[in-house]
N, CA, C and O atoms as CSV, one atom per row, in Angstrom:
chain,resi,resn,atom,element,x,y,z
A,1,MET,N,N,99.609,36.590,71.534
A,1,MET,CA,C,98.861,36.717,70.259
A,1,MET,C,C,98.549,36.498,69.483
A,1,MET,O,O,99.513,36.437,68.720
A,2,ARG,N,N,97.427,36.215,68.847
A,2,ARG,CA,C,97.265,35.630,67.500
A,2,ARG,C,C,96.909,36.352,66.351
A,2,ARG,O,O,96.287,37.412,66.422
A,3,TRP,N,N,97.261,35.848,65.312
A,3,TRP,CA,C,96.791,36.510,64.000
A,3,TRP,C,C,95.109,36.491,63.832
A,3,TRP,O,O,94.497,35.428,63.930
A,4,PRO,N,N,94.464,37.696,63.585
A,4,PRO,CA,C,93.098,37.621,63.037
A,4,PRO,C,C,93.268,36.598,61.640
A,4,PRO,O,O,94.281,36.417,60.964
A,5,CYS,N,N,91.812,35.970,61.465
A,5,CYS,CA,C,91.590,35.008,60.384
A,5,CYS,C,C,91.481,35.666,59.286
A,5,CYS,O,O,91.558,34.904,58.321
A,6,SER,N,N,91.307,36.966,58.947
A,6,SER,CA,C,91.898,37.718,57.855
A,6,SER,C,C,93.224,37.585,57.195
A,6,SER,O,O,93.568,37.073,56.130
A,7,HIS,N,N,94.037,38.364,58.398
A,7,HIS,CA,C,95.259,37.990,58.053
A,7,HIS,C,C,96.070,36.468,57.741
A,7,HIS,O,O,97.033,36.295,56.994
A,8,ARG,N,N,95.476,35.632,58.421
A,8,ARG,CA,C,95.864,34.561,58.172
A,8,ARG,C,C,95.677,34.068,56.864
A,8,ARG,O,O,96.636,33.563,56.280
A,9,GLU,N,N,94.537,34.149,56.309
A,9,GLU,CA,C,93.917,34.282,54.814
A,9,GLU,C,C,94.709,34.676,53.989
A,9,GLU,O,O,95.037,33.956,53.046
A,10,PHE,N,N,95.197,35.921,54.164
A,10,PHE,CA,C,96.251,37.037,53.542
A,10,PHE,C,C,97.299,36.374,52.670
A,10,PHE,O,O,97.626,36.273,51.487
A,11,TYR,N,N,97.704,35.915,54.067
A,11,TYR,CA,C,99.485,35.573,54.332
A,11,TYR,C,C,99.438,34.079,53.375
A,11,TYR,O,O,100.427,33.767,52.712
A,12,GLU,N,N,98.165,33.195,53.388
A,12,GLU,CA,C,98.442,32.191,53.238
A,12,GLU,C,C,98.028,32.069,51.251
A,12,GLU,O,O,98.336,31.247,50.389
A,13,GLN,N,N,97.453,32.972,51.244
A,13,GLN,CA,C,97.493,33.429,49.766
A,13,GLN,C,C,98.691,33.949,49.253
A,13,GLN,O,O,98.801,33.848,48.031
A,14,ARG,N,N,99.593,34.464,49.839
A,14,ARG,CA,C,100.594,35.291,49.197
A,14,ARG,C,C,101.790,34.210,49.240
A,14,ARG,O,O,102.829,34.152,48.582
A,15,ALA,N,N,101.196,33.258,50.394
A,15,ALA,CA,C,102.125,32.103,50.257
A,15,ALA,C,C,101.918,31.200,48.919
A,15,ALA,O,O,102.914,30.843,48.289
A,16,LYS,N,N,100.932,30.925,48.599
A,16,LYS,CA,C,100.332,30.233,47.509
A,16,LYS,C,C,100.618,30.726,45.944
A,16,LYS,O,O,100.761,30.010,44.952
A,17,GLU,N,N,100.653,32.097,46.034
A,17,GLU,CA,C,101.317,33.063,44.612
A,17,GLU,C,C,102.696,32.651,44.470
A,17,GLU,O,O,103.118,32.283,43.374
A,18,GLN,N,N,103.563,32.692,45.688
A,18,GLN,CA,C,104.773,32.576,45.488
A,18,GLN,C,C,105.223,31.174,45.443
A,18,GLN,O,O,106.405,31.004,45.143
A,19,GLY,N,N,104.492,30.135,45.687
A,19,GLY,CA,C,104.426,28.653,45.261
A,19,GLY,C,C,105.505,28.183,46.953
A,19,GLY,O,O,106.532,27.507,47.014
A,20,LEU,N,N,104.980,28.648,47.723
A,20,LEU,CA,C,105.463,28.425,49.050
A,20,LEU,C,C,104.860,28.063,50.104
A,20,LEU,O,O,103.884,28.775,50.341
A,21,SER,N,N,105.080,27.061,51.004
A,21,SER,CA,C,104.368,26.622,52.298
A,21,SER,C,C,103.692,27.636,53.133
A,21,SER,O,O,103.837,28.701,52.533
A,22,PHE,N,N,103.130,27.800,54.049
A,22,PHE,CA,C,102.351,28.969,54.724
A,22,PHE,C,C,103.926,28.978,55.552
A,22,PHE,O,O,104.303,30.146,55.649
A,23,SER,N,N,104.867,28.057,56.128
A,23,SER,CA,C,105.956,27.869,57.096
A,23,SER,C,C,106.681,28.676,56.041
A,23,SER,O,O,106.700,29.892,56.237
A,24,GLU,N,N,107.134,28.329,55.225
A,24,GLU,CA,C,108.047,28.628,54.319
A,24,GLU,C,C,107.819,30.272,54.149
A,24,GLU,O,O,108.691,31.059,54.516
A,25,TYR,N,N,106.703,30.664,53.622
A,25,TYR,CA,C,106.810,31.947,53.603
A,25,TYR,C,C,106.655,33.025,54.802
A,25,TYR,O,O,106.921,34.195,54.528
A,26,ILE,N,N,106.219,32.684,56.180
A,26,ILE,CA,C,106.582,33.299,57.245
A,26,ILE,C,C,107.989,32.997,57.343
A,26,ILE,O,O,108.555,34.072,57.537
A,27,VAL,N,N,108.668,32.236,57.310
A,27,VAL,CA,C,110.316,32.647,57.594
A,27,VAL,C,C,111.114,33.472,56.759
A,27,VAL,O,O,112.175,34.046,57.006
A,28,ARG,N,N,110.180,33.420,55.364
A,28,ARG,CA,C,110.995,34.200,54.303
A,28,ARG,C,C,110.733,35.598,54.539
A,28,ARG,O,O,111.580,36.474,54.366
A,29,VAL,N,N,109.650,35.784,54.904
A,29,VAL,CA,C,109.380,37.405,55.488
A,29,VAL,C,C,109.618,37.988,56.507
A,29,VAL,O,O,109.665,39.218,56.473
A,30,LEU,N,N,109.841,37.291,57.720
A,30,LEU,CA,C,110.693,37.255,58.903
A,30,LEU,C,C,112.225,37.651,58.721
A,30,LEU,O,O,112.899,38.532,59.256
A,31,ALA,N,N,112.478,36.847,57.934
A,31,ALA,CA,C,113.985,36.989,57.919
A,31,ALA,C,C,114.284,38.217,56.682
A,31,ALA,O,O,115.408,38.689,56.508
A,32,GLU,N,N,113.477,38.491,56.146
A,32,GLU,CA,C,113.769,39.982,55.184
A,32,GLU,C,C,113.329,41.254,55.902
A,32,GLU,O,O,113.944,42.320,55.907
A,33,ALA,N,N,112.079,40.961,56.556
A,33,ALA,CA,C,112.132,42.075,57.985
A,33,ALA,C,C,113.052,42.209,58.472
A,33,ALA,O,O,113.326,43.409,58.454
A,34,HIS,N,N,114.149,41.363,59.196
A,34,HIS,CA,C,115.248,41.461,59.876
A,34,HIS,C,C,116.124,41.871,58.907
A,34,HIS,O,O,116.996,42.508,59.496
A,35,GLY,N,N,116.348,41.845,57.767
A,35,GLY,CA,C,117.761,42.032,57.069
A,35,GLY,C,C,118.581,40.701,57.713
A,35,GLY,O,O,119.646,40.914,58.292
A,36,LEU,N,N,118.055,39.313,57.597
A,36,LEU,CA,C,118.932,38.227,57.917
A,36,LEU,C,C,118.864,37.547,56.356
A,36,LEU,O,O,118.108,37.843,55.430
A,37,LYS,N,N,119.849,36.612,56.413
A,37,LYS,CA,C,119.638,35.893,55.255
A,37,LYS,C,C,118.863,34.922,55.028
A,37,LYS,O,O,118.749,34.134,55.967
A,38,LEU,N,N,118.224,34.675,54.001
A,38,LEU,CA,C,117.178,33.543,53.616
A,38,LEU,C,C,117.453,32.403,53.849
A,38,LEU,O,O,118.683,32.449,53.841
A,39,PRO,N,N,117.176,31.375,54.058
A,39,PRO,CA,C,117.544,29.796,54.334
A,39,PRO,C,C,117.679,29.580,52.640
A,39,PRO,O,O,117.129,30.275,51.786
A,40,ALA,N,N,118.644,28.318,52.396
A,40,ALA,CA,C,118.560,28.107,50.706
A,40,ALA,C,C,117.652,27.617,50.486
A,40,ALA,O,O,117.462,27.734,49.275
A,41,SER,N,N,116.692,26.949,51.051
A,41,SER,CA,C,115.855,26.016,50.802
A,41,SER,C,C,114.735,25.869,51.860
A,41,SER,O,O,114.928,26.331,52.984
A,42,GLY,N,N,113.521,25.222,51.540
A,42,GLY,CA,C,112.752,24.871,52.267
A,42,GLY,C,C,112.623,23.519,53.386
A,42,GLY,O,O,111.820,23.158,54.246
A,43,LYS,N,N,113.862,23.050,52.838
A,43,LYS,CA,C,113.909,21.649,53.202
A,43,LYS,C,C,114.894,21.640,54.544
A,43,LYS,O,O,115.824,22.440,54.642
A,44,GLU,N,N,114.619,20.743,55.472
A,44,GLU,CA,C,115.214,21.379,57.128
A,44,GLU,C,C,116.827,20.396,56.518
A,44,GLU,O,O,116.902,19.455,55.729
A,45,SER,N,N,117.813,21.058,57.217
A,45,SER,CA,C,119.538,20.394,56.897
A,45,SER,C,C,119.861,20.691,58.166
A,45,SER,O,O,119.036,20.840,59.067
A,46,ASP,N,N,121.162,20.794,58.289
A,46,ASP,CA,C,121.842,21.026,59.559
A,46,ASP,C,C,122.222,22.858,59.414
A,46,ASP,O,O,122.622,23.714,58.625
A,47,GLY,N,N,121.782,22.655,60.719
A,47,GLY,CA,C,121.628,24.358,61.301
A,47,GLY,C,C,120.244,25.109,60.957
A,47,GLY,O,O,120.222,26.339,60.961
A,48,GLN,N,N,119.258,24.467,60.703
A,48,GLN,CA,C,117.912,24.697,60.559
A,48,GLN,C,C,116.772,24.034,61.251
A,48,GLN,O,O,116.304,22.911,61.069
A,49,LEU,N,N,116.420,24.993,62.105
A,49,LEU,CA,C,115.300,23.773,62.996
A,49,LEU,C,C,113.894,24.175,62.733
A,49,LEU,O,O,113.582,25.323,62.416
A,50,PRO,N,N,112.756,22.839,62.927
A,50,PRO,CA,C,111.632,23.040,62.404
A,50,PRO,C,C,110.733,24.183,62.664
A,50,PRO,O,O,111.244,25.047,63.377
A,51,LEU,N,N,109.831,24.352,62.368
A,51,LEU,CA,C,108.897,25.501,62.916
A,51,LEU,C,C,108.118,25.061,64.240
A,51,LEU,O,O,107.996,25.775,65.235
A,52,THR,N,N,107.559,23.635,64.072
A,52,THR,CA,C,106.523,22.975,65.240
A,52,THR,C,C,107.758,22.878,66.413
A,52,THR,O,O,108.988,22.924,66.366
A,53,ALA,N,N,106.730,22.717,67.502
A,53,ALA,CA,C,107.492,22.540,68.884
A,53,ALA,C,C,107.477,20.920,68.901
A,53,ALA,O,O,107.987,20.308,69.840
């Protein structure tokens, strides 16, 4: 499944408004949607995996 271009543009704009990278925004939204604790920062540290493969 892929995001429609219009969705990506919307997500990128929301991320920019919040001063986040696209990846940081996606992690934040997913965590909030699932009731998970938000990461302490956007930086990788012990216990955090990068979003890229």
